[in-house]
N, C-alpha and C positions, 0 to 999 in steps of 0.2 A: 480415531477419526481421520478422514482423508480430505485433501483439498487438491484440485487439479489447477495447475498454473501453466500458462503458456510460456514457451521458451523465450518469447519476446519480453515478457514481464521479468523473467529471471535475469536476462541480459540488461534490461533497463535498471533493475535494482542495483546490480553491480556497478553500472555506469554512474548512477546517482551517488552511490557510496564513495566511489573514487573521486568524483567531482567535488563533493563537499569536504572531503578529508582535509584538515584534521577535525572539522566540525561534524556533528551528526546530521545526516540528511533525514528528511521525513516527507511523508505524503500519504496519499489515499489509494487504497486498492479497490478497483471497480470490477464487477463481474456479475454472475448469476449463479444461483444455487451454490454448489461447492466448486465453482470454477472462477479463477481470477484471470481477467483478460486485459487489464489496463492498469497503469499507474498514473496518478496525477501528482507530479512533484509539487511541493509547497515550500515556501520559505520557512526556515526554522527561526521562530521569533523568541526562543528561550533566552533569558538573560545571559546564560552561560552555554552557548551552543556547542562547545567542545565537550560538555559533560551531560547535557540534557537536550531534549527536543520538545518543541511546542509547535504544532502545525498552525500556520497562518490562518486565523479565523475566517478571513474573506475567502480563501481557497476552499476551506472546509464547508462553508455555507454554500458556495457555488456548486460544489460537487453534490451536496445533498439536494439542492434545488433541481439540478439537472436530472438527478435520479428520480425525483418525484414527478417532474414534468414528463419523463419517459415511461413512468409506471404504466403497465398494461400494454405497451407497444412491444411487438415482437423484437427481440434482440436488444431491448433497452437494458442497460446495466444498472446496478445499484451499488451503493457503498457497502463493500464486503468487509472492509477493515482498514488498517493503517500500516505504515511501514516506517522504520527508522534504522539507522546504523549505530553500531558501537565501534567508534574508531579504535578503541583499545578494548580487548576482551573477546568474548565468545558470543555466538548468536543465540544467547539465552536471555530470558527476561532478567533485568537487573532488579535490585531491591526497590529502586525508584519506579521501575515499570510496574512491579507488583503493587506498590502503594497506589498507583493510578488505575488499577484494575477496577472496572465498573460492573462486570458481569453482563455486558451487552451481547456476549457470545460472538463478537466480531473477531476476525482473523487479524493477527499481528504478524508481520514479516520483520525479522531482525536480520540485518546484514552485518557480518563481522568476519574477520580473518579469512576472507575469500569464500565464505559460505553464506547461504540464505536459509534460515529456519523459519518455520511457520508454527504459530501458537494460537490457541483459542482462549479468549478472555472469559474466564469462568466466574469472576467476581471475588474469588478468594485465591487468585493467582492465575496461572496459565497452564493449559494442558497442551502437550505437543501434538502436532498434526503431521501425518504422513503426507508428503508432497509428491504428486505425480506430475511430471512435466509432460505437457501435451503440445501439439502443433501450435503455430502462431495464428493470430486472427487473420481471417481472409482479407487481402488487400482491398477488395472492392467494398468492404465495409468501412473504409476510412474516408475522411473528408480530405480536401486538398492540403491541409496542414499535417496530415498523417495521424490524426486522432480519430477514434471511433465516432461515427456520425451522431451517436446518442449523447455525446458530451461536447456540445458546441462551446462551452465556457472553458474548456481545458486550454491552458496556456501553451503556445507553440514552443517547440524545442529550441 
């Protein structure tokens, strides 16, 4: 299976991973079909953020609400999946990641060791996705804060 990801998203995932280190970064992947065009960073509210991640529930709810409100509008994004980093290790699902697999078929991006890998949550683990890096989002599709217009609740950088 394949997923297209903008070069801006890849760069942002690396930035978020470096910024959070030595803790795990985490957040939400936004896009359409099999194309990821935006990340929404979230606070890692896990009790041990150096070893685990838990996306801040308020950020998660806001992303899903924004996607629902934009449903049906041309260019409106939806929650495609989630991302997190592994400060130590490889960009592959950990045993803990596999325990939390829900089978919702969402995309998981894992950042580790200078790499980003994409996976599909199948419910009994994860299947690797082939990533195709594509051009960035058109700048005229962004609001004054630099976020896609369809996601007004995204926190500014």
